[in-house]
C-alpha positions as CSV (number, residue, x, y, z in Angstrom):
1,M,0.1,0.0,0.2
2,S,1.2,3.5,-0.4
3,D,0.5,7.1,0.5
4,T,1.4,10.5,-0.7
5,V,2.1,13.5,1.2
6,A,1.3,16.5,-1.0
7,C,2.6,20.1,-0.2
8,G,-0.1,22.0,1.1
9,A,-2.7,19.4,0.7
10,V,-1.5,17.3,3.8
11,A,1.8,17.9,5.3
12,M,2.9,21.4,4.2
13,A,0.2,23.6,5.0
14,D,0.3,26.8,7.2
15,D,-1.4,26.8,10.7
16,D,-4.5,28.0,9.2
17,G,-4.7,25.3,6.9
18,S,-3.8,27.4,3.7
19,D,-1.5,26.1,1.3
20,C,2.1,26.8,1.6
21,S,3.6,29.1,-1.1
22,A,5.8,27.6,-3.8
23,A,8.6,29.6,-2.4
24,L,8.3,28.2,0.8
25,S,8.0,24.6,-0.5
26,R,11.2,25.0,-2.2
27,Q,12.9,26.2,1.0
28,L,11.6,23.2,3.0
29,L,12.5,20.7,0.3
30,T,16.0,22.3,0.0
31,Y,16.5,21.7,3.6
32,M,15.4,18.1,3.5
33,V,17.5,17.3,0.4
34,R,20.6,19.0,2.0
35,V,20.2,17.1,5.4
36,N,19.0,13.9,3.5
37,Y,15.9,13.7,5.4
38,A,14.3,11.1,3.2
39,K,17.0,8.6,4.2
40,T,16.5,9.8,7.9
41,L,12.6,9.1,7.8
42,A,13.1,5.8,6.2
43,S,15.7,4.6,8.4
44,T,13.5,5.5,11.4
45,N,10.4,3.8,9.7
46,P,11.7,0.5,8.6
47,G,9.7,-0.7,5.6
48,V,8.9,2.6,4.0
49,Q,10.5,4.4,1.2
50,V,10.7,8.2,0.8
51,Y,11.0,10.1,-2.4
52,T,11.4,13.8,-3.1
53,P,10.9,15.5,-6.4
54,P,13.8,16.1,-8.5
55,A,15.3,19.6,-7.9
56,A,14.9,20.3,-11.6
57,T,11.0,20.2,-11.3
58,W,10.7,22.6,-8.2
59,D,10.5,25.8,-10.4
60,R,8.0,24.3,-12.7
61,A,5.6,22.6,-10.6
62,S,2.4,24.0,-9.0
63,V,2.4,21.4,-6.5
64,L,5.3,19.7,-4.9
65,N,5.0,16.1,-3.8
66,V,6.7,14.0,-1.0
67,D,6.1,10.2,-1.8
68,I,6.0,7.9,1.1
69,I,5.4,4.4,0.0
70,G,4.8,0.9,2.3
71,E,2.3,-0.7,4.3
72,K,-0.5,1.8,5.5
73,P,0.2,1.6,9.4
74,K,4.0,2.3,8.7
75,V,3.2,5.1,6.0
76,D,0.9,6.7,8.7
77,A,3.5,6.6,11.1
78,A,6.2,8.4,8.6
79,V,3.5,10.8,7.6
80,S,3.0,11.8,11.5
81,Q,6.8,12.4,11.7
82,F,7.1,14.1,8.6
83,S,4.2,16.5,9.4
84,A,5.8,17.1,12.9
85,L,9.0,18.2,11.1
86,I,7.0,20.5,8.6
87,G,5.5,22.2,11.7
88,K,8.9,23.0,13.3
89,L,10.0,24.4,10.0
90,F,7.4,26.9,9.6
91,G,8.8,30.3,10.4
92,A,12.3,28.8,10.6
93,T,13.6,29.5,6.9
94,K,14.7,32.4,5.4
95,E,16.3,33.3,1.9
96,V,19.1,36.0,2.0
97,P,19.7,37.8,-1.3
98,I,23.6,37.5,-2.0
99,D,25.1,37.6,-5.4
100,W,26.2,34.2,-6.2
101,L,29.8,35.3,-7.4
102,V,30.6,36.2,-3.8
103,H,29.4,32.7,-2.3
104,R,32.7,31.3,-2.9
105,I,34.4,33.9,-0.9
106,I,31.9,33.9,1.9
107,N,31.9,30.1,2.2
108,S,35.5,29.8,2.2
109,N,37.9,27.9,4.6
110,K,38.8,31.5,6.0
111,N,35.1,32.0,7.0
112,A,34.2,28.3,7.9
113,K,34.4,28.6,11.7
114,K,32.3,32.0,11.7
115,I,29.6,30.1,9.6
116,K,29.8,27.2,11.8
117,G,29.4,29.5,14.9
118,F,26.1,30.7,13.5
119,H,24.5,27.2,14.7
120,E,26.3,27.2,18.0
121,A,25.2,31.0,18.7
122,H,21.8,31.3,16.8
123,N,20.9,27.5,16.0
124,V,20.9,28.5,12.2
125,L,22.1,26.3,9.6
126,V,23.4,27.9,6.3
127,F,22.9,26.3,2.9
128,F,24.8,27.8,-0.1
129,P,23.5,26.6,-3.4
130,P,25.6,24.8,-5.9
131,E,27.9,27.1,-7.6
132,S,26.6,25.8,-11.1
133,A,23.2,26.9,-10.3
134,E,24.4,30.6,-10.3
135,Q,21.5,31.2,-8.0
136,S,22.0,34.5,-5.8
137,S,20.3,33.5,-2.5
138,V,21.3,31.5,0.6
139,L,18.9,29.6,2.7
140,L,18.9,30.0,6.5
141,V,17.2,27.5,8.5
142,Y,16.5,27.3,12.1
143,D,17.8,23.9,13.0
144,P,14.4,22.1,14.0
145,T,16.3,19.0,15.1
146,S,18.5,21.0,17.8
147,P,17.7,19.7,21.4
148,N,17.3,23.3,22.6
149,A,15.5,24.9,19.4
150,S,12.9,27.3,20.5
151,P,9.3,26.9,19.4
152,S,8.6,30.4,19.5
153,P,8.3,32.1,16.2
154,V,9.6,35.4,17.4
155,E,12.6,33.7,18.6
156,K,13.0,31.8,15.4
157,A,12.8,35.1,13.5
158,K,15.1,37.0,15.6
159,N,18.1,34.5,15.3
160,L,17.5,34.1,11.5
161,E,17.5,38.0,11.1
162,D,20.9,38.1,13.3
163,V,22.6,35.4,10.9
164,E,21.0,37.5,8.0
165,K,22.8,40.6,9.0
166,E,26.0,38.9,9.4
167,L,26.0,37.3,6.0
168,L,25.1,40.5,4.3
169,K,28.0,42.4,6.1
170,M,30.3,39.4,4.8
171,A,29.0,39.6,1.3
172,R,29.6,43.6,1.5
173,D,33.0,42.8,2.7
174,A,33.7,40.3,0.3
175,A,33.4,42.3,-3.2
176,D,32.4,44.9,-5.3
177,V,30.6,43.1,-8.2
178,K,30.1,44.8,-11.5
179,T,29.1,43.8,-15.0
180,Q,30.9,44.8,-18.2
181,I,30.0,44.3,-21.8
182,V,32.4,44.2,-24.6
183,T,31.9,43.9,-28.2
184,V,34.2,41.4,-30.4
185,E,33.4,40.3,-33.7
186,K,31.8,36.6,-33.4
187,K,34.4,35.3,-35.6
188,W,37.0,35.9,-32.9
189,H,35.1,34.1,-30.3
190,D,36.6,30.7,-30.7
191,A,40.2,32.3,-30.1
192,V,38.6,34.0,-26.8
193,V,37.4,30.7,-25.5
194,G,40.2,28.5,-26.7
195,R,40.4,24.9,-27.3
196,G,38.1,22.9,-24.8
197,G,37.7,26.4,-23.1
198,T,41.3,26.6,-21.9
199,T,41.7,30.4,-22.6
200,L,38.6,31.3,-20.9
201,N,39.1,29.0,-18.0
202,A,42.7,30.7,-17.6
203,I,41.0,34.5,-17.5
204,I,38.3,33.1,-15.1
205,G,41.0,31.7,-12.8
206,E,40.9,29.1,-10.0
207,D,38.9,31.0,-7.5
208,K,36.2,31.4,-10.3
209,T,35.1,34.9,-8.9
210,L,34.3,35.8,-12.7
211,S,31.4,34.8,-15.0
212,I,32.1,35.3,-18.7
213,K,29.3,34.5,-21.2
214,V,30.2,34.7,-24.9
215,G,27.9,35.3,-27.9
216,A,24.2,34.2,-27.5
217,E,25.1,33.1,-23.8
218,A,25.5,36.9,-23.1
219,G,21.9,37.7,-23.7
220,Q,22.7,40.9,-25.5
221,S,20.8,42.2,-28.7
222,T,24.0,41.2,-30.7
223,E,26.0,38.0,-30.7
224,D,29.2,40.0,-31.0
225,A,28.8,40.7,-27.1
226,I,30.8,39.4,-24.3
227,L,29.4,39.8,-20.9
228,V,32.1,39.7,-18.1
229,R,30.8,39.8,-14.5
230,G,32.5,39.5,-11.2
231,I,34.5,41.3,-8.4
232,S,35.4,44.5,-9.8
233,A,39.1,44.0,-9.5
234,D,38.9,40.8,-11.5
235,V,36.8,42.3,-14.1
236,D,39.3,45.1,-14.5
237,R,42.1,42.5,-14.8
238,A,40.2,40.3,-17.4
239,L,39.7,43.1,-19.6
240,R,43.3,44.4,-19.4
241,G,44.4,41.0,-20.5
């Protein structure tokens, strides 16, 4: 037998019973995927299987479902546990807008101790998106599994805001990001990119604090355009080179 927990329809609903927003659903699913909650739920409820939707579908779907499959009594127990987690997560998530190009700098070994300290001081976990996603937001979650987690919405909000302020300060200190568009005839683009992207990768550098889009990828009105975006000093360096 099987059961399905649907976002908003059953487990992911606000206290007044209304459906959770698509943005909130994505935040909750991001947290679950990053902490591998499906495996945790399945291991604490032997005999059930738990499936979350592929991340590629999150932006397109009007309803996001978490599937819990197994014998009905076991599924019911897993659904109850899942619903309890969702209840703790309401008011416990916050997305902070931070340019993706500075994520690598903020989330560096240099700052690892400070970011870890956010959990120790504020019970807040920090989740950076994969660099390949080029997503300019960072997810904060007031850890619902912590033994000393407060159930108070006010306390959750305060701790999330405190960490948000710290992260935004780190972002401001990290870099001044700018975008520059240069025009190079399309016939020369292969030379700019190099064989297998070698020239372009050399320009971008190991720290990858530059984003260079060539031709159609630049999203400009002409395919002769090359868009260079990143830390100001690195953009200037790339253009001088």
